[in-house]
SEDOKOL-92356 format. One record per atom (N, C-alpha, C): x, y, z. Coordinates in steps of 0.2 Angstrom, whole numbers, plus 5000, padded with zeros to 4 digits. Layout:
<nodes>
XYZ
...
</nodes>
This chain:
<nodes>
510749185043
510049185043
509749205036
509249165034
508849175028
508149205030
508049265026
507449305028
507149315021
506449305022
505949315016
505649385018
505749435013
505449495014
504849505008
504249505011
503649515006
503649585005
503849604999
503949674997
503449704993
503749754989
503349794984
503249864987
503549884992
503449954995
504149984996
504250044997
504850084998
505150055004
504750035009
505050015015
505349945014
505049905010
505249835008
505949835004
506049885000
506649894996
507149915001
507049965005
507549995010
507749935014
507349895017
507549845021
507949785018
507749775011
508149725008
508849755007
508949815005
509549845004
510049835011
509749855016
510049845023
510249775024
509849725023
509949655024
510449625019
510449645013
510849625008
511649645009
511649695013
512349725015
512649685020
512249645024
512549605030
512749535027
513349515028
513549455026
513249395030
512949405035
512649355040
511949345038
511649385033
510949375031
510949355024
510449315022
510249295015
509549315014
509449375010
508849395010
508549385003
507849365003
507449354997
506849394997
506749434992
506149484992
505649454987
505049444989
504549424985
504049484983
503949484976
503549534973
502949504970
502349534970
501749504968
501749494960
502149544957
502149534949
501649574946
501249614949
500649654946
500949714942
501549744944
501749804941
502249784936
502149814930
502549794924
503349804925
503549864928
504249884929
504349904936
504349854941
504449864948
505149894949
505249924954
505849944957
506149894961
506649864958
506949794962
507349814968
507249774973
507749784979
508349744978
508849754982
509449714982
509349644985
509749604983
509749534985
509349494980
509149434981
508749384977
508049414977
507749404971
507049424970
506649374967
506049354970
505549304968
504949344966
504649324960
504049364958
503449314957
502849334959
502249294958
502049264965
501449234965
501149214971
501449144973
501249124979
501449064982
500949004982
500349024980
499748974980
499448974987
499349034990
498949034996
499449015002
499149015008
499549005014
499848935014
499548885011
499848815011
500448815006
500448855001
501048854996
501548894999
501448945003
501948985006
502248945012
501848915016
502148875021
502648815018
502448785013
502848735010
503548765007
503448825004
504048865002
504548885007
504248905013
504648925019
505048865021
504748805021
505048745024
505648725019
505448725012
505848705007
506548745007
506448815008
506948855007
507348875014
507048835019
507348845026
507448915028
506848945027
506849025029
506749025037
507149075040
507249085047
506749135049
506549185045
506149235047
505749265041
505149295042
504749325037
504649395039
504749445035
504549515036
504049535031
503449545033
502849565028
502949645028
503249665022
503349735021
502849755015
502349725014
501849745008
501449805010
501049825005
500649885006
500149875012
500049935016
499549925022
498849895020
498749895014
498049875011
498149805008
498649775008
498749705005
498449655010
497849655011
497549615017
497649545016
497549515009
497649445008
498349415009
498849455007
499549435008
499649435015
499449485019
499649485026
499349425030
498649415028
498349355031
498649295030
498849275023
499149215021
499849205025
500249265025
500849255029
500749235036
500249265039
500149245046
499949175047
499549145043
499349075043
499949035042
500349045036
500849005034
501449005039
501649065042
502149065047
502049035053
501349035055
501149005062
501148925060
501048905054
500948835053
501648795053
502148835051
502848805051
503348835056
503048875061
503348905067
503948945064
503848985059
504349035057
504149105060
504649135063
504449205066
504249255060
503649295062
503449345057
503349405060
503549465056
503549535058
503149565053
502749615054
502349655049
502749725050
502949745044
503249815044
502749865040
502549905044
502049955042
502250025044
502250065039
502350135040
501750165044
501850215048
501250245051
500750275046
500150275048
499650305044
499650385045
499350415041
499350495041
498850515047
499050575049
498750605055
498450675052
497850695053
497550755051
497850815056
497950865052
498250925056
497750985055
497851045058
497451105058
497251115051
496651125049
496451145043
496251095038
496351025040
496250975036
495450955037
495150945031
494450925031
494350855029
494550805034
494550735032
493950705034
493750655030
493150605032
493450535031
493150495035
493350425035
492850375032
493150325029
492650265027
493050205029
492550155031
492850085033
493050045028
492850055021
493050015016
493050055009
493350035004
493250064997
492550064995
492150014996
491450014995
491050074998
491250085005
490850135008
491050205006
491750205004
491950275001
491550284994
491450234990
491050244984
490350274986
490050254991
489450274993
489450344996
489950364999
490050435002
490250484997
490650464992
490950524988
490450574985
489850554983
489450604980
489250654984
489250644991
489050694996
489650744997
490250734994
490850774995
491050814989
490950794983
491150824977
490850804971
490950834966
490750814959
491350804954
491950834956
492550814952
493050794957
493250734956
493650694962
494250664959
494850684963
495450644962
495350574966
495450524962
495350454965
496050424965
496350404971
497050374971
497050314976
496550274974
496450214979
496850154976
497150164970
497550104967
497150074961
497550034957
497250014951
496649954952
496749924958
496249874959
495649894962
495549954964
494949984968
494550034964
494750054958
494350104954
493650074952
493650004951
493049974949
492449984954
492649994960
492150004966
491750064964
492050114960
491650174959
491350174952
491250114949
490950114943
490250134943
489850114948
489150134948
488950204951
489550244953
489350304956
489150354950
488650384951
488350434946
488450504948
488450544943
488550624945
489250644947
489750604946
490450614948
490850604943
491350654941
491850644937
492550624940
492850574938
493450554942
494050564938
494650594941
495250584939
495650534942
495650474939
495950414943
496650404941
497050414947
497850414946
498050344949
498450314945
498750244947
499450234943
499850184946
500450174942
500350134936
499850084936
499650044931
498950064929
498650044923
497950054921
497550024926
496950054928
496450024933
496149964930
495949914934
495649854932
494949874930
494649844925
493949864924
493449834929
492849864929
492549914925
492749984928
492850034923
492950094926
492350134928
492450194931
491850234933
491550264926
490950284926
490650304920
490950364917
491150414921
491550474919
492250474922
492750464918
493350454921
493950474916
494450504919
495050514915
495650474919
495950434916
496550394919
497150434918
497550444924
498150474924
498650424927
499150404923
499650354925
500250394927
500450384934
500950414937
501250384943
501850384944
502150354950
502450414955
502350404961
502650454966
503350444967
503750484970
503450534975
503150594971
502750634974
502450694971
502550754975
502550814972
502750874976
502050914978
502050954983
501550994984
501351034979
501851074976
501651114970
501351084964
501651024963
501350984957
500650964959
500450944965
499850914967
499350974967
499551034969
499151094969
498951114962
499451114957
499251124950
498751074947
498851014949
498450954947
497750964949
497650984956
496950994958
496651054955
497051104955
496751164952
496551164945
497051134941
496951124934
496351084932
496251034936
495650994934
495051014938
495051064941
494451094945
494251034950
494651004953
494550954958
494250984964
493650954967
493350984973
493350924979
493650874978
493650824983
494250774981
494550744986
495050694985
494850624989
494950564985
494750504989
495450464988
495650434994
496250394994
496250345000
496750305000
496850265006
497350295011
497250265017
497750295022
498350255022
498750265016
499350225015
499950245019
499950315021
500450335025
501050345021
501650375024
502250385020
502250455017
502850475014
502950535011
502850545004
502850485001
502850484993
502250514990
501650494994
501050524991
500650564996
500950595001
500650635006
500550705003
500850724998
500850794995
500150814993
499750764991
499050784989
498650804995
498850775001
498450795007
498550875009
499250895008
499450965009
499051005004
499150984998
498851024993
498051034994
497750984996
497050984997
496851035003
497251025008
497151075014
497251145012
497751165008
497851225006
497351255001
497051214997
496451234993
495751224996
495751205003
495151195006
494651135004
494951085001
494651024999
494550975004
493950945004
493850885008
494250825005
494450785010
494750725008
494450665012
494250615008
493950555010
494450495010
494650475016
495150415017
494850355019
495050295016
494850235018
495350205024
495050185029
495450155035
495850095033
496350085036
496750025035
496449965038
496549905035
496249845038
496749825044
496449795049
496849775055
497349725054
497849725058
498349675057
498149605060
498449545058
498249485061
498349485069
497949455073
498049465080
498649425082
499049455087
499649415089
500249425085
500249455079
500849465075
501149535077
501849535079
502149595080
502249635074
502349705075
502349755070
502949805072
503249825066
503749885067
503549935062
503650005064
503450055060
504050075055
504650055055
505150075051
505650015050
506150035045
506649985044
507049965050
507250015054
507650015060
507349965065
506649975065
506349925070
506349855068
506249845061
506249775058
506949745059
507449785058
508149755059
508249735067
508049785071
508149765078
507749695080
507149695077
506749625078
507149565076
507449575070
507849515067
508449505072
508749555074
509349545079
509149515085
508549525087
508349495093
508149425093
508049395086
507949325085
508649285086
</nodes>
């Protein structure tokens, strides 16, 4: 069985590791190529786009792919949509692998936004010194926000234009609660803005914010394409493949 894993996440790497160890599976991981030094998964790796859903569909036929698992970031809306269209066009089974979103607990002061643009409109009502962890491609949405100083953390430098008052912090998770607590206190952060990415690697900031009594503004995930099955972990994705 030849499997294409649309990767770039920890789950995608773990899935590729499991599949590469199976002699009955030929796994190819596709990475977008936006990160300069990505963590490479086991097996074959393809970097760069496919040229939209039509290009992906043609590649699936050319490479005789038997199944596609979309293990991209929960906010990789375009990739997920393209995968759904391409897989349906050439009748290749598709599964979306998405880790569960975060769930608020006692003491959390969470607020929700339906989009990054809405988060930019809401953030001045929550704080004046904000930790922004929405990713390199979303910092520009806060460029017109006035009266707020941002500590923008991402793996790669944010795409322009930047917020008017910003300090960029380049860092890659996982992060610890102690480290996040020191970061928030040291920069006098009074609010956190992030996406509902889920997972443990970047969840420590939520715990630190709760301990410090800080509000957190989360951007909701985009919905999955209708009719596409989903799994919450690598084991579920492997079971789906075996079922094929």
